[in-house]
DSSP file (Angstrom, degrees, kcal/mol; ACC not computed):
  #  RESIDUE AA STRUCTURE BP1 BP2  ACC     N-H-->O    O-->H-N    N-H-->O    O-->H-N    TCO  KAPPA ALPHA  PHI   PSI    X-CA   Y-CA   Z-CA
    1    1 A M              0   0    0      0, 0.0     2,-0.3     0, 0.0    40,-0.2   0.000 360.0 360.0 360.0 128.7  -19.8   -2.0   -4.9
    2    2 A F  E     +A   40   0A   0     38,-2.9    38,-1.9    46,-0.0     2,-0.3  -0.719 360.0 177.5 -97.4 144.7  -18.7    1.6   -4.3
    3    3 A S  E     -A   39   0A   0     -2,-0.3     2,-0.3    36,-0.2    36,-0.2  -0.986  18.2-164.7-145.6 157.3  -14.9    2.6   -4.2
    4    4 A I  E     -A   38   0A   0     34,-1.5    34,-2.8    -2,-0.3     2,-0.4  -0.956  14.0-151.3-132.8 156.1  -12.6    5.6   -3.8
    5    5 A T  E     -A   37   0A   0     -2,-0.3     2,-0.3    32,-0.2    32,-0.2  -0.990   9.6-173.1-128.0 134.6   -9.0    5.7   -4.5
    6    6 A V  E     -A   36   0A   0     30,-1.8    30,-2.4    -2,-0.4     2,-0.3  -0.875  12.6-151.5-122.3 165.4   -6.3    7.8   -3.1
    7    7 A R  E     +A   35   0A   0     -2,-0.3     2,-0.3    28,-0.2    28,-0.2  -0.941  23.7 148.7-138.0 149.8   -2.6    8.0   -4.3
    8    8 A D  E     -A   34   0A   0     26,-2.1    26,-4.1    -2,-0.3     2,-0.3  -0.871  30.3-125.3-159.1-171.2    0.8    8.7   -2.9
    9    9 A H  E     -A   33   0A   0     -2,-0.3     2,-0.3    24,-0.3    24,-0.2  -0.960  10.2-159.0-144.7 157.7    4.3    7.5   -3.7
   10   10 A I  E     -A   32   0A   0     22,-1.9    22,-2.4    -2,-0.3     2,-0.5  -0.982   7.5-154.3-137.9 155.3    7.5    5.9   -2.2
   11   11 A M  E     +A   31   0A   0     -2,-0.3    57,-2.3    20,-0.2    58,-0.5  -0.960  29.3 165.5-130.0 113.7   11.1    5.9   -3.2
   12   12 A I  E     -Ab  30  69A   0     18,-2.7    18,-2.5    -2,-0.5     2,-0.3  -0.748  30.3-139.8-122.0 166.8   13.1    2.7   -1.9
   13   13 A A  E     +Ab  29  70A   0     56,-2.3    58,-2.5    -2,-0.3     2,-0.3  -0.930  37.0 142.3-121.8 151.9   16.3    0.9   -2.5
   14   14 A H  E     -A   28   0A   0     14,-2.4    14,-2.4    -2,-0.3     2,-0.3  -0.970  31.4-145.5-172.3 164.3   16.5   -2.9   -2.4
   15   15 A S        -     0   0    0     -2,-0.3    67,-0.4    12,-0.2     2,-0.3  -0.930  17.6-133.7-137.3 169.7   18.0   -6.0   -3.9
   16   16 A F        -     0   0    0      8,-1.2     2,-0.5    -2,-0.3    65,-0.1  -0.791   6.5-136.4-121.7 159.7   16.7   -9.5   -4.6
   17   17 A H        +     0   0    0     -2,-0.3     2,-0.1    62,-0.1     3,-0.1  -0.965  63.5  55.2-117.9 130.5   17.9  -12.9   -4.1
   18   18 A G  S >  S-     0   0    0     -2,-0.5     3,-1.4     1,-0.1     4,-0.2  -0.231  82.1-100.0 123.4 145.9   17.6  -15.6   -6.8
   19   19 A E  G >  S+     0   0    0      1,-0.3     3,-1.2     2,-0.2    -1,-0.1   0.667 111.3  76.0 -71.1 -15.2   18.5  -15.9  -10.5
   20   20 A V  G 3  S+     0   0    0      1,-0.2    -1,-0.3    -3,-0.1    -2,-0.1   0.784  91.9  58.6 -59.5 -28.5   14.9  -15.0  -11.6
   21   21 A F  G X  S-     0   0    0     -3,-1.4     3,-2.4     1,-0.2    -1,-0.2   0.482  82.4-175.6 -92.8  -4.5   15.7  -11.5  -10.7
   22   22 A G  G X  S-     0   0    0     -3,-1.2     3,-2.0     1,-0.3    -1,-0.2  -0.103  71.4  -0.6  56.1-137.8   18.7  -11.0  -13.0
   23   23 A P  G >  S+     0   0    0      0, 0.0     3,-2.2     0, 0.0    -1,-0.3   0.730 121.4  77.8 -59.8 -17.9   20.5   -7.6  -12.7
   24   24 A A  G <  S+     0   0    0     -3,-2.4    -8,-1.2     1,-0.3    -2,-0.2   0.570  70.8  82.1 -76.0  -1.1   17.9   -6.7   -9.9
   25   25 A Q  G <  S+     0   0    0     -3,-2.0    -1,-0.3   -10,-0.2     2,-0.2   0.813  83.7  76.7 -62.9 -29.3   19.9   -8.9   -7.6
   26   26 A R  S <  S-     0   0    0     -3,-2.2   -10,-0.1    -4,-0.2   -12,-0.1  -0.542 107.3 -83.6 -81.4 154.6   22.1   -5.8   -7.2
   27   27 A L        +     0   0    0     -2,-0.2     2,-0.3   -12,-0.1   -12,-0.2  -0.286  62.3 165.3 -51.9 133.3   21.1   -2.9   -5.1
   28   28 A H  E     -A   14   0A   0    -14,-2.4   -14,-2.4    -4,-0.1     2,-0.3  -0.920  31.9-118.0-148.6 165.3   18.8   -0.7   -7.1
   29   29 A G  E     -A   13   0A   0     -2,-0.3     2,-0.3   -16,-0.2   -16,-0.3  -0.759  24.3-171.2-107.4 153.9   16.3    2.1   -6.5
   30   30 A A  E     -A   12   0A   0    -18,-2.5   -18,-2.7    -2,-0.3     2,-0.4  -0.985  13.0-159.7-145.7 149.1   12.6    2.1   -7.2
   31   31 A T  E     -A   11   0A   0     -2,-0.3     2,-0.5    89,-0.3   -20,-0.2  -0.994  19.2-169.2-123.0 117.4    9.9    4.8   -7.2
   32   32 A F  E     -A   10   0A   0    -22,-2.4   -22,-1.9    -2,-0.4     2,-0.4  -0.898  22.9-137.6-116.7 138.8    6.3    3.5   -6.9
   33   33 A L  E     -AC   9 119A   0     86,-1.4    86,-2.4    -2,-0.5     2,-0.5  -0.761  29.6-151.2 -76.4 133.6    3.0    5.2   -7.3
   34   34 A V  E     -AC   8 118A   0    -26,-4.1   -26,-2.1    -2,-0.4     2,-0.5  -0.961  14.4-173.9-123.4 117.0    0.8    3.8   -4.5
   35   35 A D  E     -AC   7 117A   0     82,-2.7    82,-2.5    -2,-0.5     2,-0.6  -0.940   6.5-166.2-107.7 127.8   -2.9    3.6   -4.9
   36   36 A A  E     -AC   6 116A   0    -30,-2.4   -30,-1.8    -2,-0.5     2,-0.5  -0.949   3.9-166.9-110.5 113.2   -5.2    2.6   -2.2
   37   37 A T  E     -AC   5 115A   0     78,-3.2    78,-2.7    -2,-0.6     2,-0.4  -0.858   4.7-160.2-112.4 127.4   -8.8    1.7   -3.2
   38   38 A F  E     -AC   4 114A   0    -34,-2.8   -34,-1.5    -2,-0.5     2,-0.4  -0.890  12.4-161.7-108.2 135.6  -11.4    1.5   -0.3
   39   39 A R  E     +AC   3 113A   0     74,-2.4    73,-2.8    -2,-0.4    74,-1.3  -0.902  17.8 162.3-124.0 149.5  -14.6   -0.5   -1.1
   40   40 A R  E     -A    2   0A   0    -38,-1.9   -38,-2.9    -2,-0.4    71,-0.1  -0.957  34.6-135.4-159.6 147.7  -18.1   -0.8    0.5
   41   41 A E  S    S+     0   0    0     69,-0.4     2,-0.4    -2,-0.3    -1,-0.1   0.898  92.4  27.9 -70.9 -38.7  -21.5   -2.0   -0.6
   42   42 A Q  S    S-     0   0    0     68,-0.3    -1,-0.1   -40,-0.1     6,-0.1  -0.931  87.2-113.4-124.6 145.1  -23.5    0.8    0.6
   43   43 A L        -     0   0    0     -2,-0.4     6,-0.2     1,-0.1    -2,-0.0  -0.349  38.8-110.0 -66.8 156.7  -22.5    4.4    1.1
   44   44 A D    >   -     0   0    0      4,-2.3     3,-2.4     1,-0.1    -1,-0.1  -0.118  44.7 -77.8 -81.3-173.7  -22.4    5.7    4.7
   45   45 A D  T 3  S+     0   0    0      1,-0.3    -1,-0.1     2,-0.1    -2,-0.1   0.706 134.1  51.5 -59.3 -24.9  -24.8    8.2    6.2
   46   46 A D  T 3  S-     0   0    0      2,-0.2    -1,-0.3     3,-0.0     3,-0.1   0.323 118.1-111.1 -89.4   2.2  -22.9   11.0    4.5
   47   47 A N  S <  S+     0   0    0     -3,-2.4     2,-0.3     1,-0.2    -2,-0.1   0.803  81.5 111.2  62.6  33.7  -23.1    9.3    1.1
   48   48 A I        -     0   0    0      1,-0.1    -4,-2.3    -6,-0.1    -1,-0.2  -0.900  69.2-134.5-128.7 161.0  -19.4    8.6    0.9
   49   49 A V  S    S-     0   0    0      1,-0.4     2,-0.3    -2,-0.3    61,-0.2   0.924  86.8 -32.8 -81.2 -48.4  -17.3    5.4    1.0
   50   50 A V  S    S-     0   0    0    -12,-0.1     2,-0.5    -3,-0.1    -1,-0.4  -0.965  78.6 -75.0-165.2 154.5  -14.8    7.0    3.4
   51   51 A D     >  -     0   0    0     53,-0.4     4,-2.8    -2,-0.3     5,-0.1  -0.376  38.8-156.2 -59.8 113.4  -13.4   10.4    4.2
   52   52 A I  H  > S+     0   0    0     -2,-0.5     4,-3.2     1,-0.2     5,-0.3   0.931  91.8  54.3 -52.5 -53.7  -10.9   11.1    1.4
   53   53 A G  H  > S+     0   0    0      1,-0.2     4,-2.4     2,-0.2    -1,-0.2   0.891 111.9  44.2 -50.6 -50.8   -8.9   13.5    3.4
   54   54 A L  H  > S+     0   0    0      2,-0.2     4,-2.7     1,-0.2     5,-0.3   0.899 113.5  52.5 -56.0 -48.9   -8.5   10.9    6.2
   55   55 A A  H  X S+     0   0    0     -4,-2.8     4,-2.6     2,-0.2    -2,-0.2   0.943 109.6  47.1 -46.0 -59.2   -7.7    8.2    3.6
   56   56 A T  H  X S+     0   0    0     -4,-3.2     4,-2.5     1,-0.2    -2,-0.2   0.884 112.2  52.7 -57.0 -45.5   -5.0   10.3    2.0
   57   57 A Q  H  X S+     0   0    0     -4,-2.4     4,-1.5    -5,-0.3    -1,-0.2   0.911 111.4  43.0 -62.0 -43.8   -3.5   11.1    5.4
   58   58 A E  H  X S+     0   0    0     -4,-2.7     4,-2.4     2,-0.2    -2,-0.2   0.882 111.4  53.8 -73.6 -37.8   -3.2    7.5    6.6
   59   59 A L  H  X S+     0   0    0     -4,-2.6     4,-2.3    -5,-0.3     5,-0.3   0.972 110.0  51.5 -62.6 -46.2   -1.8    6.2    3.3
   60   60 A G  H  X S+     0   0    0     -4,-2.5     4,-2.3     1,-0.2    -1,-0.2   0.877 107.7  50.4 -54.8 -39.8    0.7    8.9    3.7
   61   61 A A  H  X S+     0   0    0     -4,-1.5     4,-0.7     2,-0.2    -1,-0.2   0.900 112.3  46.7 -58.4 -46.0    1.6    7.8    7.1
   62   62 A V  H >< S+     0   0    0     -4,-2.4     3,-0.8     1,-0.2     4,-0.5   0.917 112.9  47.1 -74.7 -40.0    2.0    4.3    6.0
   63   63 A V  H >X S+     0   0    0     -4,-2.3     4,-1.8     1,-0.2     3,-1.7   0.871 103.4  64.4 -69.1 -37.8    4.2    5.0    2.9
   64   64 A S  H 3< S+     0   0    0     -4,-2.3    -1,-0.2    -5,-0.3    -2,-0.2   0.712  91.4  64.3 -57.4 -19.5    6.4    7.4    5.0
   65   65 A E  T << S+     0   0    0     -3,-0.8    -1,-0.3    -4,-0.7    -2,-0.2   0.773 115.3  30.7 -71.8 -26.8    7.5    4.5    7.1
   66   66 A L  T X4 S+     0   0    0     -3,-1.7     3,-1.3    -4,-0.5    -2,-0.2   0.632  92.2 113.9 -97.0 -20.9    9.1    3.1    3.9
   67   67 A N  T 3< S+     0   0    0     -4,-1.8   -55,-0.2     1,-0.3     3,-0.1  -0.220  84.4   4.6 -67.1 143.7   10.0    6.1    2.0
   68   68 A Y  T 3  S+     0   0    0    -57,-2.3     2,-0.4     1,-0.2    -1,-0.3   0.827 100.5 129.5  54.8  35.2   13.7    6.9    1.4
   69   69 A R  E <   -b   12   0A   0     -3,-1.3   -56,-2.3   -58,-0.5     2,-0.9  -0.904  64.4-131.0-118.8 148.7   14.8    3.6    3.0
   70   70 A N  E >   -b   13   0A   0     -2,-0.4     3,-1.6   -58,-0.2     4,-0.2  -0.890  23.5-157.9 -92.5 107.8   17.1    0.8    1.8
   71   71 A L  G >  S+     0   0    0    -58,-2.5     3,-0.6    -2,-0.9     6,-0.2   0.620  86.0  70.2 -68.0 -14.0   14.7   -2.0    2.6
   72   72 A D  G 3  S+     0   0    0    -59,-0.2    -1,-0.3     1,-0.2     7,-0.2   0.817 100.8  47.7 -63.1 -31.2   17.7   -4.5    2.7
   73   73 A N  G <  S+     0   0    0     -3,-1.6    -1,-0.2     5,-0.1    -2,-0.2   0.433  88.3 103.2 -95.4  -2.1   18.7   -2.7    6.0
   74   74 A E    X   -     0   0    0     -3,-0.6     3,-2.0    -4,-0.2     4,-0.2  -0.718  67.1-144.3 -87.6 126.7   15.1   -2.8    7.6
   75   75 A P  G >  S+     0   0    0      0, 0.0     3,-0.8     0, 0.0    -1,-0.1   0.765  97.7  63.9 -60.0 -23.8   14.9   -5.6   10.3
   76   76 A D  G 3  S+     0   0    0      1,-0.2    -5,-0.0    -3,-0.0    -2,-0.0   0.706 110.1  39.4 -63.4 -18.9   11.1   -6.2    9.2
   77   77 A F  G X  S+     0   0    0     -3,-2.0     3,-2.2    -6,-0.2    -1,-0.2   0.230  78.5 149.6-119.4  10.1   12.4   -7.3    5.8
   78   78 A A  T <  S-     0   0    0     -3,-0.8     3,-0.1     1,-0.3    -6,-0.1  -0.275  80.2  -5.5 -60.7 123.5   15.5   -9.2    6.7
   79   79 A G  T 3  S+     0   0    0      1,-0.2     2,-0.4    -7,-0.2    -1,-0.3   0.534 105.7 122.4  71.6   7.5   16.1  -12.0    4.1
   80   80 A I    <   -     0   0    0     -3,-2.2     2,-1.0    -8,-0.1    -1,-0.2  -0.828  66.6-125.8-101.3 137.3   12.8  -11.3    2.3
   81   81 A N        -     0   0    0     -2,-0.4     2,-2.5    -3,-0.1     5,-0.2  -0.782  22.1-149.9 -80.5 103.7   12.6  -10.4   -1.3
   82   82 A T        +     0   0    0     -2,-1.0    -1,-0.1   -67,-0.4   -11,-0.1  -0.428  28.7 173.5 -83.8  71.2   10.6   -7.1   -1.2
   83   83 A S     >  -     0   0    0     -2,-2.5     4,-2.9     1,-0.1     5,-0.2  -0.209  49.1-102.3 -69.3 164.8    8.9   -7.5   -4.6
   84   84 A T  H  > S+     0   0    0      1,-0.2     4,-1.8     2,-0.2    42,-0.1   0.903 125.0  50.5 -52.7 -46.8    6.3   -5.1   -5.7
   85   85 A E  H  > S+     0   0    0      1,-0.2     4,-1.4     2,-0.2    -1,-0.2   0.880 110.3  49.4 -65.3 -38.4    3.6   -7.7   -4.8
   86   86 A F  H  > S+     0   0    0      1,-0.2     4,-1.9     2,-0.2     3,-0.2   0.921 111.3  47.5 -65.3 -43.6    5.1   -8.2   -1.5
   87   87 A L  H  X S+     0   0    0     -4,-2.9     4,-2.5     2,-0.2     5,-0.3   0.781 104.2  60.8 -69.2 -29.9    5.2   -4.5   -0.8
   88   88 A A  H  X S+     0   0    0     -4,-1.8     4,-2.3    -5,-0.2    -1,-0.2   0.919 109.0  45.4 -57.0 -45.2    1.6   -4.0   -2.0
   89   89 A K  H  X S+     0   0    0     -4,-1.4     4,-3.1    -3,-0.2     5,-0.3   0.889 108.9  54.1 -67.4 -42.6    0.6   -6.5    0.9
   90   90 A V  H  X S+     0   0    0     -4,-1.9     4,-2.8     2,-0.2     5,-0.2   0.969 113.3  43.4 -54.4 -57.3    2.8   -4.7    3.4
   91   91 A V  H  X S+     0   0    0     -4,-2.5     4,-1.9     1,-0.2     5,-0.2   0.902 114.8  50.3 -59.3 -40.0    1.1   -1.3    2.6
   92   92 A A  H  X S+     0   0    0     -4,-2.3     4,-2.6    -5,-0.3     5,-0.2   0.951 112.3  45.7 -66.0 -44.2   -2.4   -2.9    2.6
   93   93 A D  H  X S+     0   0    0     -4,-3.1     4,-2.6     1,-0.2    -2,-0.2   0.933 115.4  47.1 -69.9 -39.3   -1.9   -4.7    6.0
   94   94 A R  H  X S+     0   0    0     -4,-2.8     4,-0.9    -5,-0.3    -1,-0.2   0.814 112.4  48.9 -70.1 -27.0   -0.5   -1.6    7.6
   95   95 A L  H  X S+     0   0    0     -4,-1.9     4,-1.9    -5,-0.2    -1,-0.2   0.845 111.0  50.7 -75.7 -40.8   -3.2    0.5    6.3
   96   96 A A  H  X S+     0   0    0     -4,-2.6     4,-3.0    -5,-0.2     5,-0.3   0.914 105.1  56.2 -63.2 -38.2   -5.9   -2.0    7.5
   97   97 A E  H  X S+     0   0    0     -4,-2.6     4,-1.2     1,-0.2    -1,-0.2   0.921 107.5  49.9 -60.9 -35.6   -4.4   -2.0   11.0
   98   98 A R  H  <>S+     0   0    0     -4,-0.9     5,-2.3     2,-0.2     6,-0.3   0.819 110.8  49.9 -67.4 -33.9   -4.9    1.8   11.0
   99   99 A I  H ><5S+     0   0    0     -4,-1.9     3,-2.0     3,-0.2     5,-0.3   0.940 108.7  50.5 -70.5 -48.2   -8.5    1.4    9.9
  100  100 A H  H 3<5S+     0   0    0     -4,-3.0    -2,-0.2     1,-0.3    -1,-0.2   0.775 107.4  55.2 -56.8 -27.4   -9.2   -1.3   12.6
  101  101 A K  T 3<5S-     0   0    0     -4,-1.2    -1,-0.3    -5,-0.3    -2,-0.2   0.515 123.9-106.1 -86.6  -1.5   -7.7    1.2   15.2
  102  102 A G  T X 5S+     0   0    0     -3,-2.0     3,-1.3    -4,-0.1    -3,-0.2   0.672  74.6 139.2  94.1  14.2  -10.2    3.9   14.0
  103  103 A A  T 3 <S+     0   0    0     -5,-2.3    -4,-0.2     1,-0.3     3,-0.1   0.749  75.9  48.6 -70.1 -20.9   -7.9    6.2   12.1
  104  104 A L  T 3  S-     0   0    0     -5,-0.3   -53,-0.4     1,-0.3     3,-0.3   0.303 114.5-119.8-103.3   9.3  -10.5    6.7    9.3
  105  105 A G    X   -     0   0    0     -3,-1.3     3,-0.8     1,-0.2    -1,-0.3  -0.193  43.0 -51.3  86.9-175.0  -13.3    7.4   11.8
  106  106 A E  G >  S+     0   0    0      1,-0.3     3,-1.5     2,-0.2    -1,-0.2   0.778 126.4  65.4 -71.6 -28.8  -16.6    5.8   12.5
  107  107 A G  G >  S+     0   0    0     -3,-0.3     3,-1.0     1,-0.2    -1,-0.3   0.654  90.1  67.9 -67.9 -16.9  -17.8    5.7    8.9
  108  108 A A  G X  S+     0   0    0     -3,-0.8     3,-1.2     1,-0.2    -1,-0.2   0.526  75.3  84.9 -80.6  -4.9  -14.9    3.3    7.9
  109  109 A K  G <  S+     0   0    0     -3,-1.5    -1,-0.2     1,-0.2    -2,-0.1   0.691  87.2  55.5 -73.2 -15.4  -16.5    0.6   10.0
  110  110 A G  G <  S+     0   0    0     -3,-1.0   -69,-0.4   -61,-0.2   -68,-0.3   0.418  79.3 119.8 -94.0  -2.5  -18.7   -0.3    6.9
  111  111 A L    <   -     0   0    0     -3,-1.2   -71,-0.3     1,-0.1     3,-0.1  -0.360  42.5-169.9 -69.8 146.1  -15.8   -0.8    4.6
  112  112 A A        -     0   0    0    -73,-2.8    20,-1.0     1,-0.3     2,-0.3   0.596  57.8  -1.1-108.6 -14.3  -15.7   -4.2    3.1
  113  113 A G  E     -CD  39 131A   0    -74,-1.3   -74,-2.4    18,-0.3     2,-0.4  -0.994  47.5-147.3-171.5 166.4  -12.4   -4.3    1.4
  114  114 A L  E     -CD  38 130A   0     16,-2.6    16,-2.1    -2,-0.3     2,-0.4  -0.996   7.3-168.2-144.9 131.7   -9.1   -2.6    0.4
  115  115 A T  E     -CD  37 129A   0    -78,-2.7   -78,-3.2    -2,-0.4     2,-0.5  -0.991   6.8-162.3-124.8 130.0   -6.8   -3.0   -2.6
  116  116 A V  E     -CD  36 128A   0     12,-2.5    12,-2.1    -2,-0.4     2,-0.5  -0.976   7.8-169.1-117.0 123.6   -3.3   -1.5   -2.7
  117  117 A T  E     -CD  35 127A   0    -82,-2.5   -82,-2.7    -2,-0.5     2,-0.6  -0.945   7.3-163.7-113.4 123.9   -1.7   -1.1   -6.1
  118  118 A L  E     -CD  34 126A   0      8,-2.9     8,-1.9    -2,-0.5     2,-0.8  -0.939  11.1-152.1-109.7 122.2    2.0   -0.2   -6.6
  119  119 A H  E     -CD  33 125A   0    -86,-2.4   -86,-1.4    -2,-0.6     6,-0.2  -0.773  12.5-174.9 -93.3 110.9    2.8    1.0  -10.0
  120  120 A E  E    S-     0   0A   0      4,-1.1   -89,-0.3    -2,-0.8     2,-0.3   0.831  70.5 -30.6 -71.1 -30.0    6.4    0.3  -11.0
  121  121 A S  E >  S- D   0 124A   0      3,-1.7     3,-0.9    -3,-0.1    -1,-0.2  -0.959  79.9 -71.9-169.7 179.8    6.1    2.1  -14.1
  122  122 A H  T 3  S+     0   0    0     -2,-0.3     3,-0.1     1,-0.2    -2,-0.0   0.671 131.7  36.3 -65.4  -9.5    3.5    3.1  -16.8
  123  123 A V  T 3  S+     0   0    0      1,-0.1     2,-0.3    -4,-0.0    -1,-0.2   0.442 115.2  51.8-114.1  -4.8    3.5   -0.6  -18.1
  124  124 A A  E <   +D  121   0A   0     -3,-0.9    -3,-1.7     2,-0.0    -4,-1.1  -0.997  53.1 145.5-140.3 142.0    3.8   -2.6  -14.9
  125  125 A W  E     -D  119   0A   0     -2,-0.3     2,-0.3    -6,-0.2    -6,-0.2  -0.983  24.2-148.8-163.7 164.8    2.1   -2.8  -11.5
  126  126 A A  E     -D  118   0A   0     -8,-1.9    -8,-2.9    -2,-0.3     2,-0.3  -0.954  13.6-163.1-137.3 154.4    1.1   -5.3   -8.8
  127  127 A S  E     -D  117   0A   0     -2,-0.3     2,-0.4   -10,-0.3   -10,-0.2  -0.947  11.4-156.3-135.7 156.6   -1.9   -5.3   -6.4
  128  128 A Y  E     -D  116   0A   0    -12,-2.1   -12,-2.5    -2,-0.3     2,-0.4  -0.990  14.0-163.8-134.6 131.3   -3.0   -6.9   -3.1
  129  129 A E  E     +D  115   0A   0     -2,-0.4     2,-0.3   -14,-0.2   -14,-0.2  -0.879  14.5 167.4-109.0 140.4   -6.6   -7.1   -2.3
  130  130 A R  E     -D  114   0A   0    -16,-2.1   -16,-2.6    -2,-0.4     2,-0.2  -0.995  32.2-112.5-151.1 158.3   -7.9   -7.9    1.2
  131  131 A A  E      D  113   0A   0     -2,-0.3   -18,-0.3   -18,-0.2   -19,-0.1  -0.624 360.0 360.0 -87.5 151.4  -11.1   -7.9    3.2
  132  132 A L              0   0    0    -20,-1.0   -19,-0.2    -2,-0.2    -1,-0.1   0.355 360.0 360.0-109.2 360.0  -11.7   -5.5    6.0
């Protein structure tokens, strides 16, 4: 399996519901490094997984929808614990939607899967992997 990864970042504010979250139940900020890894079994006719420039552009567009937002105030996330794991899925699903609409060009039709990883810090991160 071949893969390429592109990176961006987001800065958000949010709070959590539930004792398991301890002090994170209060409003707090988080900055995540966001990696999107695109996979395919065979390289395309240009010998690439996908156009890195387009992949970077589309990841940037997806994270910009979340950047500098208090997720507690976003209707899409009302009553939801926006954990790192949950946000990885949100980014992956939104990116997949763009891929299916053709945002990464014809070559992206051969993509097999996508993994989005949100790095909370240098010692903790979460990922969501999905088929395309």
